[in-house]
N, C-alpha and C positions, 0 to 999 in steps of 0.2 A: 131424870137426867137426859141431856141431849148431847149429841156429838158433832163436833166440827171437823170434817175431813176435807181438807183442801186438795190434797193429792196423795197418792200412794206410791212409795218408792219400790219399783220392781228390782229384782236382783240385777246388779250391774254386770251386764254382758258386754263389756266395752271393747273387747278386742275385735279386730277386723273380722267380718263374716266372710267366709270363703266356701268350695264344692269339690267334688272329685269325680271326674270321668276317668275311667281306667283303674279304679281301685276295686279289688275283689272283696266281698264280705261273706265269709263262709263260717258263720256260727262261732263267734268269739275270737277271731283273729289268731295270731300265732300262739297256740296254746303252750308251746314249750319255752316261752320267753318269760315266764313268771318270776324266774330267778335272775333275770337280767341278761339272758343270752342275746347275742346280736340279732337285730331285725333287718333283713334285707330291704333295700329301698322299695321294692315292688310290694312288700307286705306292710309298709308304713301305715297305709290307710286302715288295714285290718286292726292294727294295734290301736290307732286313734279311735276308731269306732267302738272297739271293745272297752276302752277306757271311758269314753263319753257315755255309753249305755250303762256302764256300771255306776257312774255318777248320777245319771238320771233316776235310777231305781233305788239308790242308797242315800241320796242327799236331799234334805228337805227343801233347800233353796231352789232346786230344779224341778221337783216333782209336779208342781202345779202347771208347768208349761209344756208338758209332753203327755200323750195319752196312749202309750203303747200297752199292748196286752201283756207282753213279757219281754225278756231280754232278747230272745231270738227275733221277735218282730222288730225290735229296735235295731238290731245289728243288720237286718235285711234292708231296712229303710233309711237309716240315718245317713245323711250326706257327709262327705269328707271334702268340703269345698276348698278349691284352690290347688288341687293336686296337679292339674294339667300344666299350670304355670310353673310350679316347682319342678316338675319333670323336665320341662323345657329348659329351665335355668340350669339344672344338673347337666343336661346334654350340651348346653352352651359353655359349660365351664364357669358359670357365674357363682355356683355354690359348691361346697364340698360336703359330702354326707358321711357321717360316722355311725355305722350300724351298731357298734358297742354302746355308744352314748345313747342311741335311741332305745336300745334294750334296757339300759339302766333307768331311763325316764319312764318307759312303759311299766317296769316293775314297781317304780315309786308310785305311779298313778293308780295302779291296781291295788297297792297296799293302802293308799290313802286318797281315794278319788275326791272326797269332799273337801280336802285341803286346797284343791284347785278347781272347785266346782264352777266358778265364774268363767274360767278359761275354757273348760270342757264344754260347758253349756252354750258357748258362743258358736259351736259347730264349725270352727275355723281351724283347719290344720295348721296354717301359719301362726295363728294365735297361740296354739298349744306348743308349737315348736319354740316359741319365745321363752317358754318356761322349761324347755328341755335343753340344759346347758350343752352347747357346742354339738348337738346332734346334726344341725345344719349350720354351716359357717359361710357367711357372705364373702366373696372374693373381689367384688367390683369396687373400683376406686372412685373418688369424686369425679363426676362428669361422665362416668360410664353408664351404659344403658341398664335398665332394670325393670322388673314387673312387680316387685314386692320388696318390702323392707328387708327380708331375709337375704336378698341378693347382695346387699351393700355391706361393706366393712363397718366395724364398730365406729360409732360417731356419725354415721351417715344414714339417711333414709331415702326411700324411693319417691321422688316428687313426680307425679303424673299430672300433666296439665291438659293439653289439647289432644294428645294421641299417645298410643303405646308404641314402643316402651317408654318408660319415664327415664329419669336421670338421677343417679346417686348424688345426694345433696347434703351438705352439713346441717345438722340441727341448729336452730337458733338458741342462743344462751340467754341467761337472765339479763334483762335490761335492753336486749335487742328489739328493734321495731319489728312488728309482725302484722299479718293480715289473714284473718280467718277464711277469707275467700280466695286466697292464693296459696296453693299447695307447696310452692317453692319458699314460702315464709312460714315455716312450722316450728313452734317451740318444742324443746326436747321434753317429752312426757316422762322419760326415764329419770329426769332430774326434778320431777314434780312441777314442771312448768306448764303454764297455759297462757294463751293470748288474752290479755285483759286491757281494754282501752288502748289497743294498738301496741302494747308492750308486753314482752315475755316476763311473767312474774310467777313466783312460787305461791302456792295456796297458803293462806294464813293458818297458823297453828293455834292451839288453845291459848287464849289470852292476848292474841295479837289483834290489832285494829282491823276493822272491816267496814265496808259500806253496804254490803249485802251478802247473803249466804253463799252466793256462787263464788265468792272470793275465799271461802273457808275450805279446809280439808274435808274429805268425806267423813260423814257422821258428826259434823259440827254445823252450827247455825249461828248467824250474826245476832247478837243479843238484842239489838234494837227492834227486831221483829217480834220479840216477846214482851219486853217491858218498856220500849220506847227510849232506851238508854241513849243519852246524848253523846257519850263516848263509847260507841259499841265495839265489842271484841267478840272473837269466835269462842263459843262455848259448846260443850258436848250436847248432843241430842238428849232430851229429857228422859230420865228414868221415872219409874212409878212415883206419882205424887208431885212431879215437877210442873211448873206453870207452862202453859202453851197457848197458842192462838190457832193452832191447826195441827193435824196429826203428823205433818211433815216436820214438826218441832220435837217429836217424840221418838224414842228409840224403837227399833224394829219390834213388831208384835204388840206395840202399845198404840192407843188412840187417844185423841184429845177430847175429853168429855167435859161438858159444862152443866151447871145446874139448871140453866134456863136458856132457851133458844136465842135470847137477846144478849147474853153474856159474851163479851169480847175475849175474855181470858178463861181458860179451862184448866184441867189437870190431866196429865198423862196417866192413863189407866189401862189395865188389861181389857180385852174384848168382853162384851156384855153377855149375860146369860139369857136363856130363853125367857120370854115374857117382859124383858126390860124395854123401856122406851128407847128408840133409836131414830136416826135420820139417814144413815147410810148402811149398806150391806156389810161393809168392812168393819163396822162397829161390833157386829155380832160374832160370837164364837164359832168354832168348827161345826159344820152341819146346819148352821142357821143362816137366815137371810132377814133383812129388814123389810117386812111387808106391812104396809099400813101403819108405819111408825112403831112396830113392835118386833122384837127378835123372835122369829118363828122358824119352824122346820123349813129347810130350803126346799124349793120346788122339785118335783120329780116328773117322770115321763108324762107328757101331755099337759102339764101345767104351764101357765104363763111365766116368763122369766125376763131378765135383763142381761143384755150382752154389753160388756164394758168396752169403751173405745180403746183402752190400752191393752186389751186382751183379757180373757177369762169371763166368767159369768156368775150368776148366783144360783145355778142349779146344784142339786145335791151331788155327791160323789158318784161317778158312774154315768152321769148324764151331761149333756152339753146343750147350750142355748143356741138354737138355729131358727131364724125367722120368728123370734119371740116365743118359742115353745121349747120346753125341755125334751130332748130326744135321747134315746138309748145309744150307747156306744156299740158299734158293730166292728168286727175286725176282718182282715183278709180271709176270704172264703165264706163269710157270713152273708145271709140274705139282707138286702137293703131295699126291697121292693115295697115297703110300707112307709107311710108319711112320718112315722116317729123313729126312723132309723137314721143313724149318722155314722159314716165310715171314719173311724178314728185312725189318723195317720195313714190314710189310704183314700181311695175314691170309689164312687159307685158307678158301675158300668153293667148294663143289661141285668139289673137286679141283684148284682153280687159285688161285694167289696173286693177291689183288686189293687195291686201295687200302684204307686204313683208313676207318672210318666218320666222317661229319661230325657236328658238334654237333647235338644234337636226335635223333639216331638211337639206337635201342635197342642195348645192348651188354651183354656179360657180364664183360669185363675192360678195364682201362685201356689195355692194349697194342693193343686193337682200334681205339681212337679216334685220330683225327687230332690231337686235343688232348692225348692221353695221359692222359685223365681220364674215368673212368666212375663216375658218382654216381647211386645209385638206378636202376641199369641204363639210364642215359641218358648219352650222350657230352656233356660240358660243357666250357667254357673255364674252367680253374681260376683264371685270373688276373682274371676279372671280379669286381668288388666283390661282387655278389650271390652268386656261387658260393663266394667265400672265406668266407662266413658259415656254410656247411654243416658 
C-alpha cells in the first residue's frame, strides 16, 4: 500500500492570539474559585493560565503542540496575551467586568477543559472571554474608539486599519460586499459568514452546492475533489473505507491509502503498523516514522530527523528535531551545555535552561520570548493593538 497525504489539518486555533504583561502566575491561579467564586480582575490571568494548562495536559488535541514538563512549568511560562489592552479598556470605561461571571466560567473550564480546547489552546485571553458569557461586556458604540472586539457592543467589532485605536464598526451581513484586505469590511463570523468572491456568504452545509471545499462547513469537502462530480455538493469528510484523493478528504486520525503509487483514488484508513509500506510520516501509527518507505520506530537522540514546516517533527516522544538531529528535552534548571540538549518551553543561557524573556527585553527569535513574539529584536505582546500594526 502507499499513502497520499496532501496536507494535515492542525487543530483549529482560530481565535485571535493575544499576551499579558501585568498578570501574576502563582501555581494554579485562584485556588478557591473551583466552585465558581468571583474572580477579581487582577487575578483573571491566573484563572486563564490555570484553565489553559489544564487543557494542555488533559486534551489530546493540544498535547502535541506544547512541551512542558508539568503543570507548574506551564503555569509559570504560559502567556496571557492581550491583558494590557483589556486593562486599559477597563480603566477607560470601554468595558464592564463581572467577577461572578468570570468565576462561573473558570469553574466550567476547570470541569471540562477539553470542551473548549481550541479556544484555550489559542493562548488568547480575549478569545477565551468570548466563550465566558458576559464576564466582559463591551460598552463602546458604533464609531467609538476600541482596541479589541470585546470593547464594542453586540453587533459591532473593532476595525483597526492604519493606527490604534480602531473604531467600533458593524459586522457585514449576508449578501453585503466585502474585502478581505480591508478590516472595515468584515463579514460576521458569529453568523457563520465569510468573504467569498467579494460577497459575505454562509458556508455550505451537507448536500448544498459548492465550487471548492473552502465554501463548505468545517469537516466537509466538495464532492468533485473526490469523484469529479459535475454537480458537486458538500459531503462529510470520509470515514474508514470511504474514497479519497488525499488525507484532507478523510476524517481526523485517518489517512488516504492507495494500492499503488500511481493510483489517483484511495481509501480512508487508520494509520499504518510497523513494517508497512509508507510515503509520509503521518501515515504511520504512534511511535513510528516513515523511514525509507517503511513504518519504523521513530528516531531518538542523536539520530537524523525531519522538522515539518507546519510544526512538529518525526522524533520519538521526549525528543525534538533541531538542526536535523533528535535532541533530548531539557527543562528550566537543567544543563544544556551539550550538543544534544534542547530547552523545552525555555531557553539556554550559560549552559542552563532558563525562563523565557519578558516583554521589552532584547531577543533573537520568538521562541526566546514569553509572549512568543520577537519584533525588531525586542520581545513584544503580539495581541496588543499597537503591536498588531507592525
